[in-house]
C-alpha positions, 0 to 999 in steps of 0.5 A: 469202787464200783466197777463202770459200764462201757463208756461211749466213743471218744468225740474223735472217734465218733467223727471218724466213723461218721465221716467213714459212713458211705454207700455200697453197691447191692453186689458188694454186701458181706464183701470187705469194704461192705463189712467195714461200713457195717462196722461203723455202723455197728458201733455208732448204734451201740455208742448212740444207745449208750449216748442216749441212756447218758444224756450226751446223744447231742455231739452223734446228732450234730456229726450226722447232721454236719457230715449229712450222713442221714441220706447215705444210712437211708440209702443203705437200708433200703439197699439191705431191704431189697438184698433180703427180699431179691438175694437171700431168697436165692441163697436159700434155694441154691441146693449145692450151697452148704455154707461152713458158717452162716453168720456172714449172711446173718451179719447182712441180714442184721445190718438193716435192724443195726441201721433202722435202730440207729436211726430210731435213736437219732431221729428224736430230733428235728434237725436229724428229720430235716437233714434227711432232705429228699430221702425222707420220702424214701424213709416213709416208703420204707416205714410204710412197707413195714407197717403194712407187714405188721398189719397183715401179719396181726389181722391174719392172727400170726405172731413172730417168736422164735422159740429155743426148739426152732433152733435145733433145725438141721439145716443152717439155713432154715434156722437162719430164715426163721431168725430173719422172720423174726428180725423182720416183725422187730425191724418193722416195730422200729420202723413204727417209732421212727414213723412217729418221730417223722410225724412229730415234725409235720409242721416242717416236713415238705409237702410231698412227704405229708402228701405221701403219708396222708394221700398215697400211703394213708397212713391214718387209716393203716395206724388205725389197723395197728390200733385194732389188730395190735400185733404186739400183743397176742393170747397164748394158752389163755395168757395175755403176751405183749412183745416188749424189749425184744422178747414176749412177756406174759402180762400179769392181770394188774398190768393187762391194761397198761399202755406199752410204748409201741401202744403209745408211738401209735397214738402219738402218730394218730395225734400228729397226723389227725389234730394238725391243721395242715394235715387237716387241710390235706387229708380226705375224709371221705367216707371210708376214711372217716368210718375207719377213723371212728373206729378209735372211738372204742378204744378211748377208754378213760382208762387209756386216756388217763395214761395219755392226757393228749387223747382228750384232744382226739376224743373231741376231734372224733366226736366232731368228726362224727356230726360233720362233713369235712371240706374236701382237701385243698388242692394245691398247685405244686411239683410233687417229688417222689422217692427214688432210692428204691427204684434206682437200686431195683432198675440198676439190678433188675434180671441180675439177682440170681447172678449176684447170689452166685457171685456172692456165694463164691465171693462172699459167702464160702470163706475158707477157715483162715478167712473165717478166723480173720472174721471172727477177730473183727466180730470180736472186736466190734461186738464187744462182750461187754458192751453188748451186756450193757446193751442187753435189756434182760438177762441172758437165757439158755440156747437150748431151753430159753429159761434165764441162764447163769452158765456161760461157755467158758471157752467162747464166753458167747452162748449161755446155758441153765444147766450143764445138761444143756450145754452137752445137748448143745454142744455138736451145733455149738462146736465149730463156732466155739472153736473159732471164737475161742482161738481168736479170744486167746490170741486177743489176750496174749500180750 
């Protein structure tokens, strides 16, 4: 009989995890109570991916809506984003901070990726978008910040790729900064998908959300920038590379005109924002916006339209826009809501960033050997190896040289290598973590 992969959570387990979700304070990031929340998010995230692949995600969607947890997740997403921009740089600049292990800090950085990944999986459903209520404005602002970062990097010709040689840095905090930069790029791509799912619901969004997307942030023009500069595509040594499934891949010549999932998300978001009657009524088609939108005509080739036939409607719209002067947007007398989560966290912690960083160094990020062992046990339970392999889109790669690997460290079962030589080369860096994880795995295996 063929072995079956890991199964999604039981309904009662999923409900318990959803009910346990709650907001945390910025000062508590990385602490014991915060880690419990992170574990809940991680388990729900893995459950959501497995359920979606099996077509059984409706239960999690209903639980998140029933217990009103989408605003909680959005609040936590923005909180850890602020931590990354305000606290993490302070930690990196503390000269006397030489952590025994940087993994506790990495977990905090990774928390943002876990939440946005969970939201990407569930925001496909209209009821999830509606259950966000007022916090949808905060999520729109969050996505705008991430897309602006993507556009700025692509215009400057920057690509983000963590190479194996980068991981050989003598400073663990420097290595962590490089990993955080790579993670930021991937998070921004997830935010693009979330934004596209939000635009799917333009007909049911509150007026403030539409105004924020169309006029406050001018998302149509920002999306045009992404079409123009395509930050998930680059040329290196004469070869075209595209970012898909968490890694850069060389694209063979016959596939270079094929639309990627990320390309599709941008075009679908533009279709939603430009062709909706309500959006057309609210958007300012002034001289600048009109000239930016008309740039899209150069990209609407027959090959592209064959892959996404709905773009025929976009082509017609742009042809009409080129020869007409749309009426100015109708001004409605409405009380506009504004996002509050970002400003609330900033005001609450203003002037305290260095104090919070030093508090976390002392209480959270300088664990004893025994505390590290206890935490390793919890990580081993949360990040099940079988589960992680089931979720991985690609084959494991060597920790040293990056090629496809077939050999795994037999002690901790956590690192992969292509040859014995690479394993020996990496041993001094891997030794401490290996001893820690191997000890916890032996303890977990003991009856």
